[in-house]
N, C-alpha and C positions, 0 to 999 in steps of 0.2 A: 504493500500500500504506500509506503514511504517513497519508493522509487517512482511510483505512478504520480505522486504529488510533485516530485522533482521534475518529472517529464512535463507536467502541465505548466510549471514555472518556466521551463526552457522554451516550451511552445509559445507562451505569452511573450517572452522576451525576443525570440528569434524566428518564430514561425515553425511550421511543421518540418520534420526531418528531410523530406525530399526537396524542400524549398531552400534549405540552408546551404551554405557554402563550406561547411565544416562538419566533422564528426563529433559526437558526444559519447563519452564513456562514463557510466555511473560506477559508484563504489562497489557494486556487486558484480561488475563485469558486463552488465547490459550495455549494448552499444547501438547507437543510431547513426546511420550514414546518409549523406545527401545523395541525390540522384547522380551528380557528377563527381569530379575529382575533389578530394578533401585535402587542402594544403596543410591543415592542422587538425588536431583532436583536442577538444576541451574535455579534460578529465576532472570529474567532480569526485573528490576523494572521500567525502563522508556525508551522511544524511543531513547534518546541520549546516553544511557549507553555504547553500544558497540563501538560507534564512539569515545567517550571520552576515552575508555579503549585501543583502538587500533591505535590511531593517536597521536603520533607515538607509535608503539607497543614496549613494554618492560615488563620485569618481574615486575618492580616497578609499572608501570601503571596498570597492571592486579591486583596486590595486592591492590592498592589504590582504585580500583573500588569496591572491596569487603569492604574495610575499610569504605568508604563513603556511602555504601548502594546502589550504582548503581546496583550491582548484589548481590545475596545472595546464600549461600549453605545450603540447608535444608536436613538434614540427615548426612551421613557419610562424614565428610569433608576431612578425610585422603584419601578417595577414589577419591576425586576431585583434589588431589595434583599433579596428573600426567597430568592434562589438558594442562598445558603449553607445556610440552614435546610433547604431541599428536598434538597440534596445530602447533608447529614448524616443526614437521615432515611432516605435510600435506602441508604447504605453503613454503617449502624450495626452490622450483623452482621459476624462474622469472615469469613464466606463472601463477603459483598459487598465488604469491604475487600480481600480477597485477589484477587478477580476484577478490581477496579479497578487494583490494583497491577500485575498482569500486563499489562494493557492500557497502562497509563502507561509501563511499562518498554519497550514496543515503539516508543515515540516517541523521536526524537533528543533528546540532552541539550542541544544548543546549535545555533545557526544563525550564519552569518557576519554577518547583519545584526541579531542580537539585541542589545538594549540592555544595558549593564552595570548590575547592581544598584547603586542609589544611595540607600541608606537614610539618613535624616537622623540617626538615633540621638540624638534630642533629649534623652531621659532621661539618656543617658550623658554628654552635654555639660553637663547641668545639675548633675552631681555636684560640679563644682568651685565651685558657688555655695552649697554647704552641704547640710544635710539637707532632706528633702522638707518643704515648707510652712514653711521658715524665711523670714524677711522678704526676705532677699537673693535666695533662689531663687525665691520667689513672684513677685518683680518681673521676673526674667528670663523665667519661664514666661508671665506675662501679656503681656509685650512680644513674645514669639515669636508669640503668637496675634493680638494687635491691631495690631502694627506691620508687618503685611503691607503696609499702606499705605492712607491715607485714600482715594486715587483708586480703588483696587480696591474697597473697600467701597461707595463712592459709586455704582458701576456697578449694584448690585443692591439696596441698601437704599432706604428711602423718602427723601423730600426732607429729612426732619429727622435722618436717620442714626440711627434707633432699632434697636439690635441686640438685640432680645428680641421675644417674641411679641406680635402685635397683638391687638386686641379686635374680633372680627367678630360684632357683636351680631345683625345680620340675616343675615349670611352672604354678602351680595353686595357688601360694601364693597370699595373699592380699597385697596391696601396703605397709601397715604397716609392715607386715612380711618380705617383700622383702627388705625394707630399713633397718630394724633391721639386717637382714642377711648381707647386704652390709657393714654396719658399723663394724660388727664383722669380716667379711672377710678381711677388711683393717687392722684391729688390728692383726689378725692372720698372715697375710702376712708379717707384720712388726715384728712378733714374740715379740709383746709388753709384757713387764714384769712389775710386781709390782715395784713401786718406780722409774721406768724409766721416763724421761722427754720427752714428745711428743710435737712437734710443728705442728700445722695445719695451712698451708698457704692458706688463703682464706676460713676461717672457717664457713662462712655462719651464720646460726642461732645457731651454737654451738653443733650440734648433735654429731659429732665425738668426740670432746674433752670431752663431758659429758659421752658418752659411754665408752671411754677409762679409765676415772677415776672410774666410777661406776663398770664396769665389770672387769677391769684389774688392778685396783689399781695404775694407772699411775698418775703422775703429768702432767698437760697439759696446753699449751698456744695456744690460737687461735688468728690469726690476720685477719682483714678484713678492707676494705676501706669504708664500709657502716656503718654510725652511727646508722641507724635503726636496722640493723642486730645486731650490738654490744649491743645496749640497750636491745633487746629481749633476747639475749644469757645471758647477765649478770643477768637479772631478773630471768631467768630459773635456772641459777646456784645458785642463792641465795635461790630460793624456794626449790631446791633439796639438800641444805646443803653442797654444794661442793666448796664454795668460798675459802676454805683453800688450795685446790689442783688444781683448774681450774681458769685461768685468760683469759680475752679477751682484746685485744688491737686494737685500730684503727691505723694501721700501714701498710706501703708499704713494699713489700718484699725486696726492695733495702735498707731498713733501718735496716735490721736484723744485730745483732751483729755478728762479725766474730770470735768468740772465742770458737767454738766447744762446745757449752753448751747443745745441744740437743742429746739425745740418738737415737731418731727416729723422722722422719719428714714425714708428709703426705700432699699432695696437691691434692684436689679432685675438679675438675671442675674449676681450676684457670688458667691453662696454656693457655686456649683459649683467655684470655685477654692480654697475654704477648706480642704477636707479634713476627714474625720470627726473626726480627733484635735484639730483646731483649732476646731471649732464652739464649745466653751465660751469660748475667747478672743474669737471673733468676736461672740458674743452679749453677753459681758461688756463688751466695748468699746462696743457700741451702747447697752447699758443705762446705763453710766456717762455717756455723752455726752448722753443724753436727759433732759429735765426731768421731774420727777414729774408724773404726769397726761398724759404725752406718749404718742404712738403711733409704732410702728415697723412699716412694711409690708415684709415680706421676700418676695421673688418669686424662685423659682429652680426649675431642672430637678431632678427627683428620679428615683431608680431605683425603679420599681414592682417589677421582678423581684427586686431585692435585699431587699425587704421581705417576700417570700414564703418559705415553707419550701422549701428546695432539697434535691435528692438528696445523699446522703452524699458521693459522689465528684465533686460539682459543682466544688469548688475545683480538683481535679486536672484535670478536663476543661477548665475555663477556661484553666488554665495551658498545657496541651498545645495547645489550639486558638488560643491567644494572643488571647483575647477582649479587645476594647477596645484592643489594641496599635496598631492603625492610628490611632485618635484620639490616643493618648498620644505616638506618634512624629511625627505629621504635623499635628495640629490643636491639641489642648488638653493639652500636657504637664503632668503632675501633676494634671489634672482629676479630680474625685472626685464621682460622683453617689451620694447616700445616700438611704435611705428617708425618706419624710415623717415617720414616727414619730421618727426620730433627730433631725431638725431641730427638731421641736416639743419633744421632751424636753430638748434642750440649751437651747432658749430658756426653758423653764419653770425649769430648774435655775438659770439665771442671774438669775431674778427676774421674768421677763415673765409676764403673763397672756395666754393665747390667747383672742382675742375672735372671730375669724372665720377660716375656712379655705376656700379655693375652688380647685378644679382648673380650669385653662384648657387642658387637653390638646388638645382639638379645635382650639382657636384656634392652637396652635403648628403643627399639621398644615397649616392654611390658610396661615400665615405662611411656612413653609418652602417650600411649593409655589410661592408667589409669588416667593420669593428665587431658587429654582432656575430658574424660568422667565425671570426677569430676567437672571440670570447667563448662561443659554444664549443669550438674545437679544443679549448683549454679548460673545459668545465671542471674537471677534477682538480687541476692545479688551482683554479680560481677559488673553488670551494675550500680547498686546504689553506689558501692564503688569507681569505677574508671572511669565510663562512658562507653558509647557504643563503641567508637573507640578503647579504650585500651582493652576492652573485645574482640573485633574482632581481634586486633593485636595478642593477646596471643592464641586465638583459632586457627588462621591461622598459626602462627609461630610454635606452638607445633605439629599441624597436619602435616604440611609440613616437619618438622624435623623427625617425625615418618616415613614418606614416604622415606625420604633420608636415614635413617638408614636401613629401610626394603629392599631397592633396592641396598644397598651397596655403595651409593655415599659418605656417611660419616660413620665414625666408632667411637668407644670409646675404648681406650687402657689403661690398667694398666701396668706400668713399675716398677719393683722393682730394685732399684739402690743401690749400696753399696759403701761406702767409706772405702777402705781397711786400715787396721792399718799398722804400720811401717814394719811389717813382711809379708804384703800381705794377712793377714787373714781376713775372714768375718765369723761371728758366725751364720752360717746357717746349718740346718740339711742336710744330703746327698740326700734327696728326698723331693718331695712336698706332701708326704702322710699325713703329720700332718695338712695340710690345710683342709682336707676333713674328719677329725675325729670330730664327733659331741660332 
C-alpha cells in the first residue's frame, strides 16, 4: 500500500510512467520505465522519502533529500535538473496541490533507518562575522567555498587548476586544452605585453598569473582570500622558477593600493562574490589600482533571469520555494548573481569605458559537463577525501549549474573595460581581429 501511495505522488509530480523521460525505482525494487530511453533513474530509497522531501515543498528540501540519500540519481544527473520545474508546472493549481497533499499524507512520516537532517546553516554561522559582504564575512564565505581542499578540486579540475569556464573554440577540445585557451584568450584581450604588471583579483590557484608570466613575459600579482589556494599557487610558482616575477597575496580587493600601479587587471570568477551593493566599491578599487590607459577584463557569472521582467508575486514565490537556498547553504554562501546591465552600469559609474562584451555561456555548459564527468569518475576518491554529503553537494551543484547555463537562466560574460588616459585615449587596435590570430 505504501508503494502505491508513493507511485501516486510521483504520478502527481511527473505524470504517468510512459509519459516520463526517466525511470523510477522504489525501495522494494518496483521499477517504472518510460516509453522511450531513460537517461537516468530516480531511486526512492525509503517509504518516508517523498513525504520528508515535500512537506513543506521547497527547492532546498528537494536538494537535501538527495544530499541525505533519501533519493538518488543514477545516470545523467544534469538531465534530472529540470525535475523541479516539471513538478511545479504540474501542481501549480489549487486542485493539483490538494491532490498531491492527500497522497503525500498517506506516506509514513519517518523510517527507522532515515537519516537525521543535517543542514549546514552556513548563512546563520556567518552572522557572527558581520554584515553581508563586509570584508571579514566575505573572507569566511570565500574560504567555506574554496577551502574544501586542494586535493578535492584536483580530482576534477584541469592540470592547471582553473576554476572558471574554459574556451572551447572548436568544441572538441579536452578540458586541459580549453582552459589553456581561456587563459591565453584573457591575456590577448588585455593585449598583455612583456614587462607589463598584471593584477589578478581572485587568482585562485594561480593559473592566470603563471600563464601571463611564462607566455607573455609579464610581471604578475594575484590576490585571493583563501590560504589554501595561496599556498598551492606559491608552491607552483617556486617549482616553475617564477618567484622573481609572480607574487601571491592573501588580500581583499578593498585593500588594493590606489596608486595606479597596474598596467592590466583581470578578475575571473570573482564578481559573483561581491554582491550588488558592493559593485561600486569593487569597480572603484580596480579603477584606482589601474594606470591611465590600462585595461580591466572582468569575467563573471550573471543572472539572465534577474535581468528580465518578472511577475509581481515572483519575490514571494522565490521566498516560499527557497530558490537558491541550496547554493547559499551548501556551496556559495552570500553569493550574488546580478544582471549584466548592473555590472556594466557600476563599472561605467566608477569611470570605466566599456570596450567589449562577450557571452561565453555555451562554453560554461561544456566546462561543467567535463567537471561532473571527472568528479563521477573519481567518486570513490572524492568520497574518501571529503565525505559522501560534500561529494553529493558538488555533483548536484555543478549539474544543476550546467542545466541553468544550457537553458539560459544564467550566463557568463567577459567585459573589457578601459581607463582612459588624460586625453581620452585607450591603446586598442581598431578591430578584434588580433584576438583570433593563432
